[in-house]
C-alpha positions in Angstrom: 3.9 5.3 9.6 6.2 4.2 6.7 7.9 6.9 4.6 9.4 6.2 1.2 13.1 7.3 1.5 13.6 8.6 -2.0 10.3 10.4 -2.0 10.9 11.8 1.5 14.2 13.2 0.3 12.6 14.8 -2.8 9.6 16.3 -1.0 11.7 17.0 2.1 14.2 19.0 0.0 11.4 20.9 -1.7 9.7 21.7 1.6 12.9 22.8 3.3 13.2 25.4 0.6 10.7 27.3 2.7 13.6 28.2 5.0 15.7 30.2 2.5 12.6 31.6 0.9 11.4 32.9 4.3 14.7 34.4 5.0 14.9 36.1 1.6 11.4 37.5 2.0 12.3 38.8 5.4 15.2 40.8 3.9 12.9 42.6 1.5 11.3 45.4 3.6 9.1 46.6 0.7 6.7 43.7 1.1 5.9 44.5 4.8 2.6 46.0 3.7 -0.3 43.5 4.5 -1.6 43.5 0.9 1.9 42.8 -0.5 2.4 40.1 2.0 -0.8 38.4 0.9 0.1 38.7 -2.8 3.6 37.4 -2.2 2.3 34.4 -0.3 -0.1 33.5 -3.1 2.7 34.0 -5.7 5.0 31.7 -3.7 2.4 29.0 -3.4 1.6 29.3 -7.1 5.2 28.9 -8.2 5.6 26.0 -5.8 2.7 24.2 -7.3 4.2 24.6 -10.8 7.5 23.3 -9.5 5.8 20.3 -8.0 3.9 19.6 -11.2 7.1 19.8 -13.3 9.1 17.6 -10.9 6.5 14.9 -10.3 3.9 15.2 -13.1 3.3 11.5 -13.2 2.4 11.2 -9.5 0.2 14.3 -9.7 -1.7 12.9 -12.7 -2.2 9.6 -11.0 -3.5 11.2 -7.7 -3.7 15.0 -7.3 -3.4 14.4 -3.5 0.3 14.0 -4.2 0.5 17.7 -5.1 -1.6 18.7 -2.1 0.8 16.7 0.2 3.9 18.3 -1.3 2.4 21.8 -1.2 1.2 21.5 2.4 4.5 20.0 3.5 6.1 23.3 2.4 3.6 25.3 4.4 4.2 23.0 7.4 7.9 24.0 7.4 6.8 27.6 7.2 4.6 27.1 10.3 7.4 25.4 12.1 9.7 28.3 11.4 7.0 30.7 12.6 6.7 28.8 15.9 10.5 28.7 16.4 10.6 32.4 15.6 8.0 33.3 18.2 9.8 31.1 20.8 13.0 32.9 20.1 14.9 29.9 18.8 15.5 31.5 15.4 15.8 35.1 14.5 15.2 36.9 11.2 12.6 34.6 9.8 9.0 35.6 9.0 8.8 38.2 11.8 7.3 40.5 9.2 4.6 37.9 8.5 3.4 37.6 12.0 3.3 41.3 12.5 1.8 42.5 9.2 -0.1 39.5 7.9 -1.4 37.2 10.7 -0.7 38.7 14.1 -2.9 36.1 15.8 -0.3 33.5 15.1 1.7 35.0 18.0 -0.9 33.8 20.5 -0.3 30.6 22.5 -2.9 28.8 20.3 -1.4 30.1 17.1 2.1 29.0 18.1 1.1 25.5 19.1 -1.0 24.9 16.0 2.1 25.9 14.0 4.1 23.3 16.0 1.5 20.7 15.4 1.4 21.4 11.7 5.2 21.6 11.4 5.7 18.2 13.1 2.7 15.8 13.0 1.1 17.1 9.8 4.5 17.2 8.1 5.2 13.5 8.8 1.7 12.6 7.6 2.3 14.5 4.3 5.5 12.6 3.7 3.9 9.3 4.5 0.9 9.9 2.3 3.0 11.1 -0.6 5.2 8.1 -0.2 2.2 5.8 -0.3 0.9 7.5 -3.5 4.3 7.1 -5.2 4.5 3.4 -4.3 0.8 2.9 -5.2 -0.1 1.7 -1.7 -3.2 2.6 0.3 -3.1 5.4 2.8 -6.7 5.6 3.7 -6.2 5.4 7.4 -3.5 8.0 7.5 -5.6 10.3 5.3 -8.6 10.0 7.6 -6.5 10.8 10.6 -5.0 13.8 8.9 -8.5 14.9 7.6 -9.8 15.1 11.2 -6.8 16.9 12.5 -6.7 19.4 9.7 -10.4 20.1 9.8 -10.3 20.6 13.6 -7.6 23.2 13.2 -9.7 25.2 10.7 -12.9 24.9 12.7 -11.3 26.5 15.7 -8.7 28.8 14.1 -11.0 30.6 11.6 -14.0 31.4 13.9 -11.6 32.2 16.7 -9.9 34.9 14.6 -13.2 36.4 13.5 -14.8 36.4 16.9 -11.8 37.0 19.2 -9.9 40.1 20.1 -7.9 39.9 16.9 -10.9 40.4 14.8 -9.9 44.0 14.2 -6.5 42.9 13.0 -7.6 40.6 10.2 -5.5 41.3 7.1 -5.8 40.2 3.4 -3.6 37.1 4.1 -6.5 35.7 6.2 -8.4 35.1 3.0 -5.9 32.3 2.2 -7.4 30.4 5.2 -10.8 30.3 3.4 -9.1 28.7 0.4 -7.6 26.1 2.9 -11.2 25.2 3.8 -11.7 23.7 0.3 -8.8 21.3 0.9 -10.5 19.0 3.4 -13.7 19.0 1.5 -12.1 17.9 -1.7 -9.5 15.6 -0.1 -12.1 14.0 2.2 -14.2 12.9 -0.8 -11.1 11.3 -2.5 -9.9 9.6 0.7 -13.4 8.2 1.6 -13.7 6.9 -2.0 -10.6 4.7 -1.6 -11.0 1.0 -0.8 -10.6 0.0 2.8 -7.4 -1.6 3.9 -7.7 -5.4 4.3 -7.9 -6.7 7.9 -6.9 -9.9 9.5 -10.5 -10.6 10.6 -12.5 -12.9 8.4 -16.2 -12.3 7.8 -17.0 -15.3 9.9 -15.0 -13.9 12.8 -16.8 -10.6 12.5 -20.2 -12.2 12.5 -19.3 -14.4 15.5 -18.1 -11.4 17.4 -21.2 -9.3 16.5 -23.5 -12.1 17.6 -22.3 -11.9 21.2 -24.1 -9.8 23.7 -22.6 -6.6 25.0 -21.7 -8.1 28.3 -19.7 -10.8 26.5 -17.6 -8.1 24.8 -15.6 -6.5 27.7 -13.5 -4.3 25.4 -16.7 -2.9 23.7 -18.3 -2.4 27.1 -15.3 -0.5 28.5 -15.3 1.7 25.4 -19.0 2.3 25.8 -18.5 3.5 29.4 -15.8 5.8 28.2 -18.0 7.3 25.5 -20.8 7.9 28.0 -18.4 9.7 30.4 -16.8 11.6 27.6 -20.2 12.7 26.4 -21.2 13.9 29.8 -18.0 15.8 30.3 -18.2 17.3 26.8 -21.7 18.5 27.5 -20.6 20.1 30.8 -17.6 21.9 29.2 -19.9 23.1 26.5 -22.3 24.6 29.1 -19.3 26.2 30.8 -18.2 27.8 27.4 -21.8 29.1 27.0 -21.5 30.9 30.3 -23.8 28.7 32.3 -24.5 30.4 35.6 -24.7 27.4 37.8 -22.3 27.1 40.8 -20.6 24.0 39.3 -19.8 25.8 36.1 -18.6 28.9 37.9 -16.2 27.0 40.1 -15.0 24.9 37.2 -14.1 27.8 34.9 -12.2 29.7 37.6 -10.5 26.7 39.3 -9.8 24.3 36.4 -10.0 25.9 33.0 -9.7 29.7 33.4 -8.4 30.1 29.9 -12.0 29.6 28.7 -12.4 33.3 29.6 -9.5 34.3 27.4 -10.6 37.1 25.0 -8.9 35.4 22.1 -11.9 32.8 22.4 -10.0 29.9 20.8 -10.6 27.7 23.9 -14.3 28.6 23.9 -14.7 27.9 20.2 -12.9 24.6 20.8 -15.4 23.6 23.5 -18.3 24.6 21.2 -16.9 22.5 18.4 -16.8 19.6 20.8 -20.3 20.2 21.9 -21.8 20.3 18.5 -19.7 17.7 16.7 -17.9 15.4 19.2 -20.9 15.0 21.5 -23.2 13.6 18.7 -20.4 11.3 17.5 -20.1 9.9 21.1 -23.8 9.1 20.9 -23.6 7.5 17.5 -20.5 5.5 18.4 -22.2 4.2 21.6 -25.2 3.1 19.4 -22.8 1.3 17.1 -21.3 -0.6 20.0 -24.7 -1.6 21.3 -26.0 -2.5 17.9 -23.0 -4.0 15.9 -22.8 -3.8 12.2 -22.3 -0.1 11.6 -19.7 -0.1 8.8 -19.1 3.6 9.1 -17.7 3.5 12.6 -14.0 2.7 11.9 -13.6 5.4 9.3 -15.2 8.2 11.4 -13.4 7.0 14.5 -10.2 7.7 12.7 -11.4 11.2 11.7 -12.4 12.0 15.2 -9.2 10.5 16.6 -7.3 13.0 14.4 -9.5 15.9 15.7 -9.0 14.9 19.3 -5.3 14.3 18.8 -5.0 17.9 17.4 -6.8 19.2 20.4 -4.4 17.6 22.9 -1.9 20.4 22.2 -4.2 22.6 24.2 -3.0 21.6 27.7 0.6 22.6 26.7 -0.8 25.8 25.2 -2.5 26.6 28.5 0.9 26.2 30.3 2.7 28.2 27.7 0.1 31.0 27.3 1.4 32.7 30.5 5.0 32.8 29.1 3.7 34.2 25.8 1.7 36.9 27.5 4.7 37.9 29.6 7.0 38.0 26.6 4.5 40.2 24.6 4.1 42.5 27.6 7.9 43.0 27.8 8.0 43.7 24.1 5.2 46.3 24.5 7.0 48.0 27.4 10.2 48.1 25.3 8.4 49.6 22.4 6.7 52.2 24.6 10.1 53.1 26.1 
């Protein structure tokens, strides 16, 4: 992942402005009301967009994705500050936001998606913005980001509505619905870009596709993996749907007890896998058996981003106990 140094400095400086902005907003107690927090968040994002347009109008006119990357880089720093705040590494930043605007960000899932957005997504934004400025292709990076960003929304938004925090949804949650428009619009622009050139000539591709599956050991191994992944995804989906068989009962209590968590993020994650990742496994297996499916490389990158984003979950499982214990101590201190 190559990042243009001057651009990274410009966007990095603009995104790091989120730190003093967050501190200043934390010092203003009058905006602690949920409605004021939502309005202030929208105002900050609007002013930030105007600043980006004035500083880099040429890049924005050439490709509006530049403005999206710069804007989301700012929000990535905000998410990283929120995660560090909840872990106790920093104090006095955005505590009012997690209490009054989006309390579900204090869950283990919320903290770890903030870490993911503040690290992986942040680097992707810098890399894509640098490619736009240097007029280079960034299709592969964009597709990976598209899958990761979409997976975050597909789990986060339904989990907030269906879980135990549904009664604590505040006006700031409406901003998440605006975020849903970003992957729709950005996805169309990224898919419309030309594919990056490869080192394989058309003759090499035809020769490879003419071979039988048994003569393609790498494809055969990948096919076996897809079959096993599909079976395991189906099983975990049945577990999330409260299947009453003994195997599902033992699995949910012995291996993934967090699927019973009332915040329901893990259960929603399994259902997203069941209804989206499972069909992709079947289509990808078909593309390996019957070569020539030009759509496979692009969608493989999209699902790789989605699966990569999901890999934060094992760390979240380990961390959820510490988060719950910390919140319990805070509640006891407040009651005292």
